[in-house]
A tleap script that builds the chain and sets N, CA, C and O, in Angstrom:
source leaprc.protein.ff14SB
mol = sequence {
  NMET SER THR LEU HIE ALA ALA PRO GLN PRO
  ARG ALA ARG ARG PRO ARG PRO LYS VAL VAL
  THR LEU THR ASP ARG ALA ALA GLU ARG VAL
  ARG GLU ILE MET ALA LYS ALA GLU LYS PRO
  TYR ALA GLY LEU ARG VAL GLY VAL LYS ASN
  GLY GLY CYS ALA GLY GLN GLU TYR VAL LEU
  GLU TYR ALA GLU THR ALA ASP PRO LEU ASP
  GLU VAL VAL GLU ASP LYS GLY VAL THR ILE
  LEU ILE GLU PRO LYS ALA VAL LEU PHE LEU
  ILE GLY THR GLU ILE ASP TYR GLU VAL THR
  ARG LEU ALA ALA LYS PHE VAL PHE LYS ASN
  PRO ASN GLU THR ASP ALA CYS GLY CYS GLY
  GLU SER VAL THR ILE GLN PRO ALA LYS LEU
  GLU CSER
}
set mol.1.N position { 0.835 -1.170 0.000 }
set mol.1.CA position { 0.000 0.000 0.000 }
set mol.1.C position { 0.884 1.239 0.000 }
set mol.1.O position { 1.867 1.296 0.739 }
set mol.2.N position { 0.547 2.230 -0.818 }
set mol.2.CA position { 1.384 3.425 -0.895 }
set mol.2.C position { 0.923 4.469 0.113 }
set mol.2.O position { -0.249 4.539 0.482 }
set mol.3.N position { 1.859 5.252 0.529 }
set mol.3.CA position { 1.567 6.311 1.485 }
set mol.3.C position { 1.503 7.639 0.737 }
set mol.3.O position { 2.383 7.954 -0.063 }
set mol.4.N position { 0.471 8.400 1.002 }
set mol.4.CA position { 0.349 9.717 0.377 }
set mol.4.C position { 1.071 10.750 1.222 }
set mol.4.O position { 0.921 10.792 2.443 }
set mol.5.N position { 1.840 11.564 0.566 }
set mol.5.CA position { 2.547 12.631 1.265 }
set mol.5.C position { 1.992 13.965 0.785 }
set mol.5.O position { 1.796 14.177 -0.411 }
set mol.6.N position { 1.753 14.823 1.697 }
set mol.6.CA position { 1.283 16.158 1.325 }
set mol.6.C position { 2.433 16.929 0.685 }
set mol.6.O position { 3.572 16.880 1.151 }
set mol.7.N position { 2.118 17.626 -0.367 }
set mol.7.CA position { 3.142 18.458 -1.020 }
set mol.7.C position { 3.565 19.560 -0.054 }
set mol.7.O position { 2.725 20.144 0.632 }
set mol.8.N position { 4.853 19.843 0.000 }
set mol.8.CA position { 5.293 20.914 0.909 }
set mol.8.C position { 4.674 22.241 0.492 }
set mol.8.O position { 4.599 22.571 -0.692 }
set mol.9.N position { 4.244 22.975 1.475 }
set mol.9.CA position { 3.658 24.287 1.227 }
set mol.9.C position { 4.761 25.297 0.974 }
set mol.9.O position { 5.782 25.289 1.663 }
set mol.10.N position { 4.564 26.171 -0.016 }
set mol.10.CA position { 5.583 27.201 -0.227 }
set mol.10.C position { 5.665 28.099 0.998 }
set mol.10.O position { 4.662 28.405 1.643 }
set mol.11.N position { 6.876 28.506 1.292 }
set mol.11.CA position { 7.077 29.390 2.443 }
set mol.11.C position { 6.500 30.753 2.135 }
set mol.11.O position { 6.656 31.279 1.033 }
set mol.12.N position { 5.850 31.302 3.098 }
set mol.12.CA position { 5.297 32.646 2.925 }
set mol.12.C position { 6.456 33.628 2.817 }
set mol.12.O position { 7.387 33.606 3.622 }
set mol.13.N position { 6.380 34.475 1.824 }
set mol.13.CA position { 7.429 35.477 1.652 }
set mol.13.C position { 7.189 36.606 2.636 }
set mol.13.O position { 6.061 37.054 2.838 }
set mol.14.N position { 8.250 37.041 3.227 }
set mol.14.CA position { 8.096 38.184 4.123 }
set mol.14.C position { 7.845 39.418 3.268 }
set mol.14.O position { 8.353 39.514 2.151 }
set mol.15.N position { 7.071 40.353 3.782 }
set mol.15.CA position { 6.787 41.544 2.986 }
set mol.15.C position { 8.070 42.304 2.682 }
set mol.15.O position { 8.924 42.493 3.547 }
set mol.16.N position { 8.182 42.734 1.431 }
set mol.16.CA position { 9.357 43.506 1.033 }
set mol.16.C position { 9.159 44.950 1.428 }
set mol.16.O position { 8.075 45.499 1.236 }
set mol.17.N position { 10.182 45.575 1.974 }
set mol.17.CA position { 10.048 47.000 2.284 }
set mol.17.C position { 9.967 47.793 0.983 }
set mol.17.O position { 10.491 47.370 -0.048 }
set mol.18.N position { 9.313 48.929 1.042 }
set mol.18.CA position { 9.220 49.801 -0.127 }
set mol.18.C position { 10.595 50.385 -0.412 }
set mol.18.O position { 11.326 50.754 0.507 }
set mol.19.N position { 10.943 50.465 -1.697 }
set mol.19.CA position { 12.238 51.031 -2.082 }
set mol.19.C position { 12.298 52.493 -1.681 }
set mol.19.O position { 13.298 52.946 -1.123 }
set mol.20.N position { 11.231 53.236 -1.961 }
set mol.20.CA position { 11.134 54.639 -1.555 }
set mol.20.C position { 9.794 54.861 -0.874 }
set mol.20.O position { 8.831 54.131 -1.105 }
set mol.21.N position { 9.754 55.881 -0.036 }
set mol.21.CA position { 8.503 56.308 0.585 }
set mol.21.C position { 8.362 57.814 0.387 }
set mol.21.O position { 9.333 58.518 0.107 }
set mol.22.N position { 7.141 58.283 0.539 }
set mol.22.CA position { 6.852 59.710 0.426 }
set mol.22.C position { 6.391 60.240 1.774 }
set mol.22.O position { 5.691 59.548 2.513 }
set mol.23.N position { 6.780 61.460 2.090 }
set mol.23.CA position { 6.191 62.120 3.249 }
set mol.23.C position { 4.776 62.536 2.849 }
set mol.23.O position { 4.429 62.520 1.668 }
set mol.24.N position { 3.976 62.902 3.824 }
set mol.24.CA position { 2.619 63.376 3.524 }
set mol.24.C position { 2.662 64.573 2.588 }
set mol.24.O position { 1.866 64.654 1.652 }
set mol.25.N position { 3.591 65.516 2.831 }
set mol.25.CA position { 3.693 66.712 1.977 }
set mol.25.C position { 4.040 66.352 0.545 }
set mol.25.O position { 3.470 66.913 -0.391 }
set mol.26.N position { 4.971 65.420 0.364 }
set mol.26.CA position { 5.372 65.018 -0.988 }
set mol.26.C position { 4.221 64.320 -1.701 }
set mol.26.O position { 3.965 64.588 -2.876 }
set mol.27.N position { 3.530 63.434 -1.006 }
set mol.27.CA position { 2.405 62.724 -1.624 }
set mol.27.C position { 1.310 63.709 -2.039 }
set mol.27.O position { 0.748 63.601 -3.128 }
set mol.28.N position { 1.020 64.650 -1.177 }
set mol.28.CA position { -0.002 65.654 -1.498 }
set mol.28.C position { 0.401 66.465 -2.728 }
set mol.28.O position { -0.431 66.720 -3.599 }
set mol.29.N position { 1.664 66.871 -2.806 }
set mol.29.CA position { 2.131 67.664 -3.950 }
set mol.29.C position { 2.108 66.847 -5.240 }
set mol.29.O position { 1.725 67.369 -6.287 }
set mol.30.N position { 2.506 65.586 -5.187 }
set mol.30.CA position { 2.461 64.741 -6.383 }
set mol.30.C position { 1.018 64.577 -6.851 }
set mol.30.O position { 0.744 64.662 -8.048 }
set mol.31.N position { 0.093 64.343 -5.918 }
set mol.31.CA position { -1.321 64.209 -6.297 }
set mol.31.C position { -1.828 65.495 -6.948 }
set mol.31.O position { -2.570 65.435 -7.929 }
set mol.32.N position { -1.437 66.658 -6.416 }
set mol.32.CA position { -1.830 67.943 -7.008 }
set mol.32.C position { -1.285 68.079 -8.434 }
set mol.32.O position { -2.019 68.458 -9.347 }
set mol.33.N position { -0.011 67.774 -8.621 }
set mol.33.CA position { 0.627 67.885 -9.932 }
set mol.33.C position { -0.038 66.938 -10.926 }
set mol.33.O position { -0.329 67.331 -12.056 }
set mol.34.N position { -0.277 65.706 -10.518 }
set mol.34.CA position { -0.890 64.723 -11.413 }
set mol.34.C position { -2.322 65.134 -11.781 }
set mol.34.O position { -2.757 64.919 -12.912 }
set mol.35.N position { -3.047 65.718 -10.835 }
set mol.35.CA position { -4.425 66.150 -11.110 }
set mol.35.C position { -4.460 67.275 -12.142 }
set mol.35.O position { -5.443 67.407 -12.872 }
set mol.36.N position { -3.405 68.086 -12.214 }
set mol.36.CA position { -3.348 69.209 -13.155 }
set mol.36.C position { -2.679 68.846 -14.485 }
set mol.36.O position { -2.613 69.675 -15.393 }
set mol.37.N position { -2.187 67.616 -14.600 }
set mol.37.CA position { -1.488 67.198 -15.822 }
set mol.37.C position { -2.441 67.224 -17.008 }
set mol.37.O position { -3.650 67.054 -16.854 }
set mol.38.N position { -1.877 67.441 -18.197 }
set mol.38.CA position { -2.696 67.556 -19.406 }
set mol.38.C position { -3.331 66.247 -19.838 }
set mol.38.O position { -4.269 66.256 -20.635 }
set mol.39.N position { -2.840 65.110 -19.328 }
set mol.39.CA position { -3.439 63.808 -19.626 }
set mol.39.C position { -3.174 62.880 -18.449 }
set mol.39.O position { -2.316 63.176 -17.617 }
set mol.40.N position { -3.887 61.772 -18.364 }
set mol.40.CA position { -3.643 60.847 -17.248 }
set mol.40.C position { -2.302 60.122 -17.402 }
set mol.40.O position { -1.898 59.762 -18.507 }
set mol.41.N position { -1.638 59.923 -16.297 }
set mol.41.CA position { -0.356 59.218 -16.288 }
set mol.41.C position { -0.448 58.009 -15.368 }
set mol.41.O position { -1.264 57.972 -14.447 }
set mol.42.N position { 0.402 57.023 -15.633 }
set mol.42.CA position { 0.440 55.803 -14.823 }
set mol.42.C position { 1.033 56.067 -13.440 }
set mol.42.O position { 0.723 55.362 -12.480 }
set mol.43.N position { 1.885 57.085 -13.346 }
set mol.43.CA position { 2.508 57.395 -12.065 }
set mol.43.C position { 3.681 58.325 -12.230 }
set mol.43.O position { 3.899 58.909 -13.291 }
set mol.44.N position { 4.425 58.450 -11.163 }
set mol.44.CA position { 5.619 59.279 -11.131 }
set mol.44.C position { 6.828 58.373 -11.290 }
set mol.44.O position { 7.028 57.464 -10.485 }
set mol.45.N position { 7.641 58.608 -12.323 }
set mol.45.CA position { 8.846 57.809 -12.537 }
set mol.45.C position { 10.004 58.470 -11.788 }
set mol.45.O position { 10.239 59.673 -11.909 }
set mol.46.N position { 10.717 57.658 -11.017 }
set mol.46.CA position { 11.870 58.126 -10.245 }
set mol.46.C position { 13.090 57.346 -10.713 }
set mol.46.O position { 13.051 56.123 -10.850 }
set mol.47.N position { 14.171 58.073 -10.954 }
set mol.47.CA position { 15.391 57.425 -11.392 }
set mol.47.C position { 16.616 58.201 -10.954 }
set mol.47.O position { 16.523 59.204 -10.247 }
set mol.48.N position { 17.757 57.716 -11.388 }
set mol.48.CA position { 19.045 58.347 -11.116 }
set mol.48.C position { 19.787 58.367 -12.441 }
set mol.48.O position { 19.793 57.372 -13.167 }
set mol.49.N position { 20.414 59.497 -12.761 }
set mol.49.CA position { 21.216 59.558 -13.982 }
set mol.49.C position { 22.581 60.140 -13.662 }
set mol.49.O position { 22.756 60.833 -12.660 }
set mol.50.N position { 23.539 59.853 -14.520 }
set mol.50.CA position { 24.872 60.419 -14.358 }
set mol.50.C position { 24.827 61.888 -14.764 }
set mol.50.O position { 24.226 62.245 -15.778 }
set mol.51.N position { 25.469 62.735 -13.962 }
set mol.51.CA position { 25.517 64.155 -14.290 }
set mol.51.C position { 25.832 64.993 -13.078 }
set mol.51.O position { 25.884 64.491 -11.955 }
set mol.52.N position { 26.041 66.271 -13.310 }
set mol.52.CA position { 26.341 67.192 -12.227 }
set mol.52.C position { 27.753 67.037 -11.718 }
set mol.52.O position { 28.461 66.099 -12.082 }
set mol.53.N position { 28.157 67.969 -10.869 }
set mol.53.CA position { 29.539 67.962 -10.402 }
set mol.53.C position { 29.824 66.858 -9.381 }
set mol.53.O position { 30.984 66.499 -9.182 }
set mol.54.N position { 28.784 66.306 -8.725 }
set mol.54.CA position { 29.011 65.224 -7.767 }
set mol.54.C position { 28.850 63.849 -8.406 }
set mol.54.O position { 29.156 62.838 -7.774 }
set mol.55.N position { 28.374 63.797 -9.651 }
set mol.55.CA position { 28.349 62.532 -10.366 }
set mol.55.C position { 26.986 61.982 -10.737 }
set mol.55.O position { 26.857 61.310 -11.761 }
set mol.56.N position { 25.951 62.251 -9.925 }
set mol.56.CA position { 24.627 61.704 -10.204 }
set mol.56.C position { 23.550 62.712 -9.848 }
set mol.56.O position { 23.744 63.580 -8.997 }
set mol.57.N position { 22.411 62.579 -10.515 }
set mol.57.CA position { 21.267 63.440 -10.259 }
set mol.57.C position { 20.012 62.588 -10.167 }
set mol.57.O position { 19.884 61.575 -10.854 }
set mol.58.N position { 19.086 63.009 -9.312 }
set mol.58.CA position { 17.789 62.355 -9.232 }
set mol.58.C position { 16.932 62.841 -10.393 }
set mol.58.O position { 17.051 63.986 -10.832 }
set mol.59.N position { 16.064 61.954 -10.887 }
set mol.59.CA position { 15.181 62.289 -11.992 }
set mol.59.C position { 13.749 61.991 -11.564 }
set mol.59.O position { 13.454 60.903 -11.068 }
set mol.60.N position { 12.862 62.964 -11.760 }
set mol.60.CA position { 11.425 62.798 -11.540 }
set mol.60.C position { 10.727 63.193 -12.834 }
set mol.60.O position { 11.009 64.250 -13.398 }
set mol.61.N position { 9.816 62.344 -13.304 }
set mol.61.CA position { 9.079 62.689 -14.516 }
set mol.61.C position { 7.754 61.936 -14.546 }
set mol.61.O position { 7.571 60.949 -13.834 }
set mol.62.N position { 6.843 62.411 -15.374 }
set mol.62.CA position { 5.587 61.703 -15.590 }
set mol.62.C position { 5.878 60.372 -16.273 }
set mol.62.O position { 6.768 60.290 -17.119 }
set mol.63.N position { 5.141 59.340 -15.914 }
set mol.63.CA position { 5.271 58.043 -16.576 }
set mol.63.C position { 3.943 57.726 -17.255 }
set mol.63.O position { 2.914 57.578 -16.596 }
set mol.64.N position { 3.982 57.624 -18.582 }
set mol.64.CA position { 2.756 57.310 -19.316 }
set mol.64.C position { 2.335 55.865 -19.085 }
set mol.64.O position { 1.145 55.567 -18.979 }
set mol.65.N position { 3.312 54.971 -19.007 }
set mol.65.CA position { 3.036 53.561 -18.744 }
set mol.65.C position { 4.125 53.013 -17.839 }
set mol.65.O position { 5.210 53.583 -17.724 }
set mol.66.N position { 3.815 51.907 -17.208 }
set mol.66.CA position { 4.826 51.220 -16.410 }
set mol.66.C position { 5.610 50.298 -17.328 }
set mol.66.O position { 5.022 49.543 -18.102 }
set mol.67.N position { 6.916 50.355 -17.248 }
set mol.67.CA position { 7.751 49.425 -17.995 }
set mol.67.C position { 7.737 48.077 -17.258 }
set mol.67.O position { 7.615 48.051 -16.033 }
set mol.68.N position { 7.859 46.977 -17.975 }
set mol.68.CA position { 7.763 45.659 -17.334 }
set mol.68.C position { 8.746 45.439 -16.183 }
set mol.68.O position { 8.435 44.693 -15.254 }
set mol.69.N position { 9.916 46.065 -16.221 }
set mol.69.CA position { 10.913 45.847 -15.179 }
set mol.69.C position { 10.905 46.911 -14.076 }
set mol.69.O position { 11.704 46.839 -13.142 }
set mol.70.N position { 10.013 47.886 -14.179 }
set mol.70.CA position { 9.923 48.917 -13.139 }
set mol.70.C position { 9.557 48.301 -11.797 }
set mol.70.O position { 8.776 47.352 -11.734 }
set mol.71.N position { 10.119 48.838 -10.737 }
set mol.71.CA position { 9.687 48.518 -9.379 }
set mol.71.C position { 8.511 49.444 -9.108 }
set mol.71.O position { 8.659 50.664 -9.192 }
set mol.72.N position { 7.358 48.895 -8.787 }
set mol.72.CA position { 6.160 49.701 -8.568 }
set mol.72.C position { 5.929 49.824 -7.066 }
set mol.72.O position { 5.830 48.825 -6.354 }
set mol.73.N position { 5.844 51.065 -6.598 }
set mol.73.CA position { 5.599 51.343 -5.190 }
set mol.73.C position { 4.321 52.164 -5.093 }
set mol.73.O position { 4.174 53.179 -5.774 }
set mol.74.N position { 3.407 51.727 -4.252 }
set mol.74.CA position { 2.196 52.494 -3.950 }
set mol.74.C position { 2.387 53.061 -2.553 }
set mol.74.O position { 2.598 52.314 -1.598 }
set mol.75.N position { 2.315 54.377 -2.435 }
set mol.75.CA position { 2.490 55.007 -1.125 }
set mol.75.C position { 1.605 56.235 -1.022 }
set mol.75.O position { 1.706 57.156 -1.832 }
set mol.76.N position { 0.741 56.241 -0.027 }
set mol.76.CA position { -0.126 57.385 0.268 }
set mol.76.C position { -0.933 57.842 -0.952 }
set mol.76.O position { -1.094 59.040 -1.188 }
set mol.77.N position { -1.434 56.877 -1.717 }
set mol.77.CA position { -2.265 57.189 -2.868 }
set mol.77.C position { -1.500 57.599 -4.110 }
set mol.77.O position { -2.103 58.094 -5.063 }
set mol.78.N position { -0.191 57.408 -4.129 }
set mol.78.CA position { 0.643 57.772 -5.276 }
set mol.78.C position { 1.331 56.517 -5.806 }
set mol.78.O position { 1.838 55.700 -5.037 }
set mol.79.N position { 1.339 56.377 -7.131 }
set mol.79.CA position { 2.065 55.282 -7.765 }
set mol.79.C position { 3.430 55.802 -8.188 }
set mol.79.O position { 3.536 56.765 -8.948 }
set mol.80.N position { 4.474 55.149 -7.682 }
set mol.80.CA position { 5.852 55.526 -8.008 }
set mol.80.C position { 6.448 54.374 -8.813 }
set mol.80.O position { 6.398 53.219 -8.390 }
set mol.81.N position { 7.009 54.698 -9.970 }
set mol.81.CA position { 7.643 53.705 -10.826 }
set mol.81.C position { 9.144 53.962 -10.793 }
set mol.81.O position { 9.603 55.035 -11.186 }
set mol.82.N position { 9.900 52.985 -10.328 }
set mol.82.CA position { 11.336 53.169 -10.166 }
set mol.82.C position { 12.063 52.411 -11.259 }
set mol.82.O position { 11.856 51.214 -11.452 }
set mol.83.N position { 12.915 53.126 -11.966 }
set mol.83.CA position { 13.703 52.510 -13.034 }
set mol.83.C position { 14.552 51.388 -12.437 }
set mol.83.O position { 15.137 51.555 -11.366 }
set mol.84.N position { 14.622 50.248 -13.125 }
set mol.84.CA position { 15.358 49.101 -12.562 }
set mol.84.C position { 16.796 49.415 -12.171 }
set mol.84.O position { 17.265 48.951 -11.132 }
set mol.85.N position { 17.506 50.199 -12.990 }
set mol.85.CA position { 18.916 50.482 -12.681 }
set mol.85.C position { 19.076 51.414 -11.477 }
set mol.85.O position { 20.183 51.567 -10.962 }
set mol.86.N position { 17.984 52.037 -11.024 }
set mol.86.CA position { 18.059 52.964 -9.899 }
set mol.86.C position { 17.702 52.329 -8.560 }
set mol.86.O position { 17.958 52.919 -7.510 }
set mol.87.N position { 17.117 51.141 -8.581 }
set mol.87.CA position { 16.612 50.535 -7.344 }
set mol.87.C position { 17.677 50.462 -6.252 }
set mol.87.O position { 17.436 50.914 -5.133 }
set mol.88.N position { 18.850 49.902 -6.553 }
set mol.88.CA position { 19.876 49.754 -5.517 }
set mol.88.C position { 20.387 51.092 -4.989 }
set mol.88.O position { 20.877 51.165 -3.862 }
set mol.89.N position { 20.278 52.142 -5.787 }
set mol.89.CA position { 20.716 53.465 -5.342 }
set mol.89.C position { 19.664 54.149 -4.461 }
set mol.89.O position { 19.986 55.065 -3.704 }
set mol.90.N position { 18.406 53.701 -4.562 }
set mol.90.CA position { 17.313 54.393 -3.880 }
set mol.90.C position { 16.753 53.653 -2.671 }
set mol.90.O position { 15.902 54.201 -1.970 }
set mol.91.N position { 17.195 52.443 -2.406 }
set mol.91.CA position { 16.640 51.671 -1.283 }
set mol.91.C position { 16.734 52.479 0.008 }
set mol.91.O position { 17.806 52.948 0.391 }
set mol.92.N position { 15.591 52.629 0.665 }
set mol.92.CA position { 15.541 53.344 1.939 }
set mol.92.C position { 15.336 54.844 1.818 }
set mol.92.O position { 15.372 55.547 2.827 }
set mol.93.N position { 15.121 55.354 0.614 }
set mol.93.CA position { 14.988 56.798 0.404 }
set mol.93.C position { 13.596 57.293 0.760 }
set mol.93.O position { 12.595 56.650 0.446 }
set mol.94.N position { 13.548 58.433 1.413 }
set mol.94.CA position { 12.292 59.135 1.679 }
set mol.94.C position { 12.292 60.405 0.828 }
set mol.94.O position { 13.250 61.178 0.853 }
set mol.95.N position { 11.216 60.610 0.082 }
set mol.95.CA position { 11.081 61.811 -0.730 }
set mol.95.C position { 10.165 62.769 0.017 }
set mol.95.O position { 9.049 62.413 0.396 }
set mol.96.N position { 10.648 63.984 0.223 }
set mol.96.CA position { 9.894 65.018 0.921 }
set mol.96.C position { 9.655 66.171 -0.049 }
set mol.96.O position { 10.267 66.228 -1.115 }
set mol.97.N position { 8.778 67.073 0.317 }
set mol.97.CA position { 8.547 68.285 -0.459 }
set mol.97.C position { 8.715 69.453 0.492 }
set mol.97.O position { 8.011 69.547 1.498 }
set mol.98.N position { 9.645 70.346 0.178 }
set mol.98.CA position { 9.940 71.484 1.046 }
set mol.98.C position { 9.614 72.790 0.351 }
set mol.98.O position { 9.871 72.965 -0.841 }
set mol.99.N position { 9.049 73.692 1.111 }
set mol.99.CA position { 8.774 75.042 0.622 }
set mol.99.C position { 9.489 76.008 1.560 }
set mol.99.O position { 9.244 76.022 2.766 }
set mol.100.N position { 10.386 76.823 0.974 }
set mol.100.CA position { 11.071 77.855 1.751 }
set mol.100.C position { 10.745 79.205 1.129 }
set mol.100.O position { 9.977 79.278 0.169 }
set mol.101.N position { 11.308 80.246 1.655 }
set mol.101.CA position { 11.056 81.584 1.105 }
set mol.101.C position { 11.600 81.724 -0.311 }
set mol.101.O position { 11.108 82.548 -1.081 }
set mol.102.N position { 12.601 80.935 -0.663 }
set mol.102.CA position { 13.235 81.075 -1.972 }
set mol.102.C position { 12.976 79.920 -2.936 }
set mol.102.O position { 13.265 80.048 -4.126 }
set mol.103.N position { 12.445 78.812 -2.464 }
set mol.103.CA position { 12.286 77.666 -3.357 }
set mol.103.C position { 11.207 76.709 -2.858 }
set mol.103.O position { 10.864 76.687 -1.676 }
set mol.104.N position { 10.692 75.934 -3.778 }
set mol.104.CA position { 9.805 74.813 -3.477 }
set mol.104.C position { 10.340 73.639 -4.292 }
set mol.104.O position { 10.468 73.733 -5.512 }
set mol.105.N position { 10.656 72.523 -3.609 }
set mol.105.CA position { 11.282 71.426 -4.334 }
set mol.105.C position { 11.105 70.102 -3.597 }
set mol.105.O position { 10.849 70.053 -2.394 }
set mol.106.N position { 11.255 69.026 -4.380 }
set mol.106.CA position { 11.291 67.693 -3.795 }
set mol.106.C position { 12.712 67.455 -3.281 }
set mol.106.O position { 13.691 67.805 -3.939 }
set mol.107.N position { 12.802 66.861 -2.109 }
set mol.107.CA position { 14.086 66.611 -1.469 }
set mol.107.C position { 14.191 65.109 -1.185 }
set mol.107.O position { 13.270 64.503 -0.637 }
set mol.108.N position { 15.319 64.527 -1.564 }
set mol.108.CA position { 15.559 63.105 -1.351 }
set mol.108.C position { 16.405 62.924 -0.100 }
set mol.108.O position { 17.501 63.475 0.001 }
set mol.109.N position { 15.897 62.156 0.844 }
set mol.109.CA position { 16.655 61.805 2.045 }
set mol.109.C position { 17.078 60.354 1.849 }
set mol.109.O position { 16.340 59.420 2.161 }
set mol.110.N position { 18.298 60.194 1.318 }
set mol.110.CA position { 18.769 58.895 0.860 }
set mol.110.C position { 19.932 58.418 1.724 }
set mol.110.O position { 20.978 59.065 1.766 }
set mol.111.N position { 19.754 57.284 2.418 }
set mol.111.CA position { 20.846 56.775 3.263 }
set mol.111.C position { 22.054 56.296 2.463 }
set mol.111.O position { 23.110 56.037 3.040 }
set mol.112.N position { 21.913 56.173 1.142 }
set mol.112.CA position { 23.006 55.704 0.297 }
set mol.112.C position { 23.855 56.838 -0.272 }
set mol.112.O position { 24.857 56.588 -0.942 }
set mol.113.N position { 23.457 58.084 -0.006 }
set mol.113.CA position { 24.245 59.230 -0.472 }
set mol.113.C position { 25.521 59.321 0.349 }
set mol.113.O position { 25.507 59.175 1.572 }
set mol.114.N position { 26.620 59.564 -0.346 }
set mol.114.CA position { 27.887 59.727 0.352 }
set mol.114.C position { 28.433 61.150 0.221 }
set mol.114.O position { 29.336 61.543 0.959 }
set mol.115.N position { 27.879 61.925 -0.726 }
set mol.115.CA position { 28.365 63.281 -0.940 }
set mol.115.C position { 27.328 64.041 -1.759 }
set mol.115.O position { 26.483 63.436 -2.419 }
set mol.116.N position { 27.397 65.354 -1.715 }
set mol.116.CA position { 26.520 66.205 -2.532 }
set mol.116.C position { 27.303 67.450 -2.914 }
set mol.116.O position { 28.211 67.875 -2.199 }
set mol.117.N position { 26.937 68.026 -4.054 }
set mol.117.CA position { 27.625 69.248 -4.478 }
set mol.117.C position { 27.097 70.433 -3.664 }
set mol.117.O position { 26.068 70.326 -2.997 }
set mol.118.N position { 27.789 71.526 -3.723 }
set mol.118.CA position { 27.421 72.700 -2.942 }
set mol.118.C position { 26.073 73.289 -3.310 }
set mol.118.O position { 25.384 73.821 -2.440 }
set mol.119.N position { 25.677 73.211 -4.574 }
set mol.119.CA position { 24.409 73.795 -4.993 }
set mol.119.C position { 23.228 72.866 -4.727 }
set mol.119.O position { 22.076 73.287 -4.835 }
set mol.120.N position { 23.500 71.612 -4.382 }
set mol.120.CA position { 22.437 70.673 -4.063 }
set mol.120.C position { 21.765 70.028 -5.255 }
set mol.120.O position { 20.738 69.367 -5.099 }
set mol.121.N position { 22.319 70.203 -6.443 }
set mol.121.CA position { 21.699 69.645 -7.639 }
set mol.121.C position { 22.186 68.246 -7.983 }
set mol.121.O position { 21.511 67.527 -8.720 }
set mol.122.N position { 23.338 67.845 -7.468 }
set mol.122.CA position { 23.820 66.499 -7.766 }
set mol.122.C position { 24.399 65.866 -6.513 }
set mol.122.O position { 24.741 66.546 -5.546 }
set mol.123.N position { 24.499 64.537 -6.559 }
set mol.123.CA position { 24.921 63.762 -5.389 }
set mol.123.C position { 25.837 62.628 -5.824 }
set mol.123.O position { 25.946 62.313 -7.009 }
set mol.124.N position { 26.484 62.032 -4.854 }
set mol.124.CA position { 27.213 60.788 -5.063 }
set mol.124.C position { 26.461 59.735 -4.264 }
set mol.124.O position { 26.225 59.900 -3.067 }
set mol.125.N position { 26.084 58.640 -4.944 }
set mol.125.CA position { 25.302 57.588 -4.300 }
set mol.125.C position { 26.002 56.259 -4.506 }
set mol.125.O position { 26.418 55.924 -5.615 }
set mol.126.N position { 26.126 55.509 -3.426 }
set mol.126.CA position { 26.664 54.153 -3.506 }
set mol.126.C position { 25.485 53.184 -3.517 }
set mol.126.O position { 24.501 53.426 -2.818 }
set mol.127.N position { 25.549 52.100 -4.282 }
set mol.127.CA position { 24.469 51.116 -4.239 }
set mol.127.C position { 24.329 50.553 -2.828 }
set mol.127.O position { 25.321 50.373 -2.121 }
set mol.128.N position { 23.098 50.279 -2.427 }
set mol.128.CA position { 22.847 49.709 -1.103 }
set mol.128.C position { 23.493 48.342 -1.013 }
set mol.128.O position { 23.525 47.587 -1.985 }
set mol.129.N position { 24.006 48.033 0.161 }
set mol.129.CA position { 24.571 46.706 0.396 }
set mol.129.C position { 23.431 45.796 0.817 }
set mol.129.O position { 22.750 46.060 1.808 }
set mol.130.N position { 23.225 44.721 0.060 }
set mol.130.CA position { 22.155 43.794 0.370 }
set mol.130.C position { 22.607 42.807 1.423 }
set mol.130.O position { 23.718 42.279 1.375 }
set mol.131.N position { 21.713 42.570 2.385 }
set mol.131.CA position { 22.020 41.603 3.435 }
set mol.131.C position { 21.869 40.212 2.847 }
set mol.131.O position { 20.958 39.954 2.060 }
set mol.132.N position { 22.766 39.318 3.235 }
set mol.132.CA position { 22.647 37.949 2.710 }
set mol.132.C position { 21.941 37.048 3.670 }
set mol.132.O position { 21.757 35.865 3.385 }
savepdb mol mol.pdb
quit
């Protein structure tokens, strides 16, 4: 007589932390900007590009569609699409929106930044070290 064995159950995956998060102010500002856009967009695309005197710059732009390899983050009612090559540079980043007497801008609080230029337009970012 044969014995039936139950198939092993797949292990539940622990929830992955969000690559980036938004402060309440940043989420509110993104929702305002998206509501005023000339057409509907899939979300806000966030990336990193080479440039500036410190070596890299953050990029924010409208995303018409999500690319298949984008990391999709939903936070406070905002869809954020992160370019695949930027994920390791952005892990743990909080995006804020600051208004001062002289400027209004999105500010990245990134634990992977190692340096920034004097004008604040470019940064040096090291890829996050993944725990094994």
